[in-house]
BALUM-892203 format. One record per residue: x, y, z of N, C-alpha, C, O in turn; residue in three letters. Coordinates in steps of 0.001 Angstrom, whole numbers, plus 500000, padded with zeros to 6 digits. Example, Ala and Ser with C-alpha at 12.3 -4.5 7.8 and 13.67 -1.06 7.14 Angstrom:
2
513190494310507800512300495500507800513200496700507800514236496681508465ALA;512850497750507080513670498940507140512900500030507870513409501138508039SER;
***
This chain:
147
500821498807500000500000500000500000500867501261500000500572502237499310ASN;501945501217500792502837502372500866503393502725499486503326503883499071TYR;503932501755498785504520502018497472503481502518496480503738503456495725LEU;502329501904496481501265502295495564500826503734495845500632504518494916ARG;500671504078497117500240505422497478501353506455497290501105507562496812GLU;502564506093497664503701507026497588504024507413496157504251508586495860ARG;504045506416495259504455506669493882503292506700492890503484506973491705TYR;502106506422493377500910506397492532501117505524491297500756505897490181GLU;501707504356491527501964503377490471501478502000490919501379501716492113LEU;501183501169489954500848499783490273502081499069490800503203499376490399ASP;501871498122491693502969497378492284503018495976491685502053495216491753VAL;504170495657491097504447494326490573505568493732491410506539494415491735TYR;505433492474491753506448491794492544507227490853491642506637490113490855LEU;508574490879491753509438490061490912510387489258491785511004489791492707HIS;510495487982491488511448487133492187512127486194491216511520485734490249GLY;513400485909491481514201485030490630514674483826491435515184483981492545HIS;514507482625490882514930481369491498514298481225492889513075481275493014CYS;515100481050493913514535480865495243513776482107495714512872482009496544ARG;514143483258495188513416484483495533512042484545494872511246485430495186SER;511753483610493956510416483584493353509364483171494381508167483360494163SER;509821482602495508508876482291496583508228483559497141507055483546497514PHE;508991484652497197508491485878497818507248486428497132506235486615497806SER;507271486701495811506049487223495198504897486227495258503746486625495438PRO;505190484942495109504135483921495175503501483917496567502280483836496698ALA;504330484004497591503840483994498967503063485267499291501976485199499865ASN;503604486418498931502946487683499246501591487774498548500596488158499163VAL;501556487417497254500277487471496530499258486535497165498073486860497241ALA;499716485381497619498816484418498255498351484932499610497154484932499895THR;499280485365500439498941485818501792498058487066501787497150487197502607GLU;498334487979500854497538489212500779496292489032499913495511489965499724LEU;496123487840499401495004487556498493494927488608497399493853489110497067GLU;496102488930496844496273489823495698496084491303496022496312492144495152ASN;495680491647497230495380493036497586496599493930497350497674493684497897HIS;496422494957496538497472495939496305498523495510495307499482496246495072GLY;498372494348494718499378493821493789498787493810492383497690493294492165ILE;499521494382491436499052494428490053499446493171489284498773492797488324ALA;500531492517489698500983491310489012502250490771489633502915491450490415GLY;502580489526489272503831488940489756504651488431488571504115487950487572ILE;505957488555488719506912488121487711507828487108488374508481487398489377ILE;507863485920487801508697484852488341509706484463487265509347483833486270LEU;510967484839487465512010484446486513512767483273487106513115483269488287SER;513017482273486260513586481006486717512845480552487978513465480331489018SER;511505480412487882510725480084489087511055478710489646511253477753488898PRO;511113478624490971511385477337491627510223476396491356509073476698491675ARG;510539475260490767509510474289490416509747472928491051508880472057490979SER;510901472729491671511260471454492289512325471686493351512884472777493463ARG;512595470646494125513752470675495007513413470682496476512253470796496873GLY;514449470557497270514291470454498723513756471732499350513242471710500469ARG;513875472839498637513363474107499165511895474326498818511276475273499305HIS;511336473457497981509941473588497597509781474174496213510722474219495421GLY;508558474625495937508230475167494620507207476287494770506518476385495786ALA;507119477128493748506142478211493764504723477675493598503757478434493676VAL;504601476402493374503291475757493276502870475116494597501844474439494662THR;503650475326495634503327474759496951502337475619497737501857475207498793ASP;502037476797497229501108477685497921499671477264497638499415476436496765TYR;498756477834498375497344477476498218496893477704496780497061478787496221GLU;496334476689496215495874476734494830494637477617494699493786477648495588GLU;494549478329493583493362479103493282493289480474493917492244481122493847GLY;494358480935494530494324482226495221494851483356494351494250484429494309VAL;495954483139493660496579484205492877495729484501491650495594483670490752VAL;495163485693491631494267486089490548494867487170489651494350487433488565LYS;495958487798490100496613488848489322497387488227488153497695487035488181VAL;497702489028487128498510488514486019499866487994486506500464488527487442PRO;500322486946485844501593486306486183502447486245484922501965485868483854VAL;503720486618485053504681486472483965505752485492484407506357485656485466LEU;505983484473483593507033483491483837508130483712482803507856483773481604LEU;509378483833483267510518484037482378511511482905482647511947482707483781VAL;511860482172481600512683480974481779513639480792480606513252480976479452GLN;514884480432480898515845480076479846515748478582479580515682477775480507HIS;515739478228478309515640476810477918516765475950478484516563474773478782ARG;517952476539478630519124475772479060519484475986480527520615475715480931ASN;518554476460481311518792476657482745519168475309483365518414474342483255ASP;520321475249484008520802473994484595520525473885486085520864472873486699ALA;519919474902486676519590474845488102518532473753488307517474473783487678CYS;518817472811489169517914471666489364516533472083489866515559471367489635LYS;516429473203490534515148473654491067514327474476490094513170474796490368GLY;514930474826488936514229475702487999514331475205486558514365476014485630THR;514377473925486365514554473376485023513403473744484088512240473766484491LEU;513746474031482845512769474417481826511656473375481676510497473732481465TYR;511999472109481783511001471052481541509846471090482544508810470471482300ARG;509996471796483657508922471882484645508129473191484561507212473411485353TYR;508476474051483613507817475352483517506316475211483266505529475988483807LEU;505911474244482467504482474067482201503701473698483457502525474045483574ASN;504337472997484402503676472699485681503360474000486426502272474165486977ASP;504321474908486432504129476208487090503039476990486360502164477580486995VAL;503090476996485052502091477717484258500682477190484532499759477971484759LYS;500518475874484512499192475285484763498679475633486158497486475882486332ARG;499560475654487146499164475989488513498536477377488563497467477554489147PHE;499196478363487953498694479741488004497528479968487057496700480843487310TYR;497439479211485980496304479348485060494980478949485710493915479338485230GLU;495035478192486773493799477785487461493070478968488089491862478899488318LYS;493798480061488373493151481172489056493506482543488510492707483472488629SER;494670482695487920495133483997487476494316484508486294493840483735485463SER;494168485819486243493459486439485125494256486307483827493689486378482737SER;495573486113483945496431485986482763497776485408483173498361485835484168ARG;498268484441482414499606483888482637500341483958481303499926483342480322VAL;501433484714481277502251484848480082503616484227480334504070484125481473ASP;504256483818479253505561483161479347506512483795478342506146484049477194VAL;507732484043478788508819484462477909509910483405478016510439483151479098ILE;510238482799476891511283481773476844512544482411476273512525482997475190ILE;513629482290477011514923482815476591515756481641476101515752480572476712VAL;516467481841475002517336480773474482518536481389473793518590482594473549SER;519483480544473491520661480996472771521702481630473663521595481624474889GLY;522704482172473019523866482800473631524654481818474484524262480663474650ARG;525739482283475005526631481440475813525931481037477102525383481882477811GLU;525953479744477403525276479275478612526222478562479565525770477804480423THR;527519478786479434528489478134480301528363478562481752527515479384482100GLY;529202478003482581529133478232484016530010479398484448531041479676483836SER;529589480074485506530397481119486124530899480667487490531565481429488192THR;530583479430487869530992478900489158530596477442489285530045476863488349GLY;530873476842490439530623475402490614529149475013490752528808473854490517PRO;528291475919491115526879475608491327526110475637490012526415476431489122SER;525096474754489897524260474772488697523470476077488604523010476451487525SER;523315476761489724522627478052489721523540479169489235523114480317489111CYS;524785478833488963525725479843488476525971479705486976526944480244486449GLN;525082478978486288525274478939484841524672480197484233523748480793484787ASN;525207480587483096524796481844482476523338481824482048522688482869482023LYS;522814480654481711521406480570481321520505480863482519519491481547482378ALA;520862480360483675520039480573484865519965482047485239518915482539485654HIS;521068482738485091521136484144485499520949485118484342521003486332484540THR;520728484591483126520603485415481922521848486286481745521768487397481219PHE;523010485768482193524232486564482228524694487028480857525199488143480726LEU;524533486200479832525019486593478507524248487766477945524769488515477118SER;523029487929478379522238489078477942521127489310478942520246488470479129PHE;521184490445479570520154490804480543519236491889480010518102492028480469ARG;519716492653479051518937493772478540517633493302477904516575493874478169LYS;517696492267477069516505491810476353515418491285477294514266491701477176GLU;515753490378478229514704489944479173514167491095480025512966491164480286PRO;515045491996480457514602493131481271513646494021480475512644494493481014ALA;513949494249479208513076495069478374511738494375478147510694495027478165GLN;511756493057477933510516492302477724509638492355478974508419492499478878ALA;510262492238480139509512492326481399508898493721481544507729493857481903ILE;509694494750481263509187496131481358508013496338480400507024496979480754ALA;508126495799479199507025495927478235505775495223478747504669495740478597ASP;505939494053479345504795493314479903504113494142480988502888494263481015TRP;504917494707481878504369495518482976503607496728482422502544497081482933VAL;504145497349481397503520498547480807502316498208479936501597499108479501LYS;502088496930479677500976496539478821501300496625477343500404496592476500GLY;502586496735477031503034496803475641503213495396475076503203494412475816ASN;503374495316473785503698494047473142505080493616473628505991494435473745THR;505222492333473906506501491800474378506753490487473638505805489825473214PHE;508019490106473480508317488877472766508039487641473627508320487635474826PRO;507488486604473008507269485341473718508551484538473792508671483618474602ALA;509516484887472943510817484214472984511919485221472707511745486174471948SER;513061484983473347514234485829473191515432484905472964515594484010473794ILE;516274485007471967516027485855470797514968485233469907514732484026469953PRO;514333486068469097513290485592468182513888484774467068513162484288466200ASP;
***
């Protein structure tokens, strides 16, 4: 409420990987109150820490944007599970959109699978960031990057 009132703007919540729990949890706990939408990049879909689909089903009604790299090697955010996340939010959300990122160098920046360039969009951050901004503004955005 503070942000919405202070800046007179809609509030969108964005989380990446394990931080994707935060927008999912807040939207669920607040029952969408004061939230214009949630953005989950490399959303947690599996693993010992849980998944963004572990929250109460049918609560999130605001628009949801899922952003995922095809070659993400993080075991908790694998591309092959993205449709599970999408189906979960489609049960209640007014809109679920997906941006698939592919291509460019996807090598590792460290020993963890979460440190691969695909997981962090390290080889190119401008394009996904611009697509997310366009989605928030209600502009046309690409369903895949690069096209």
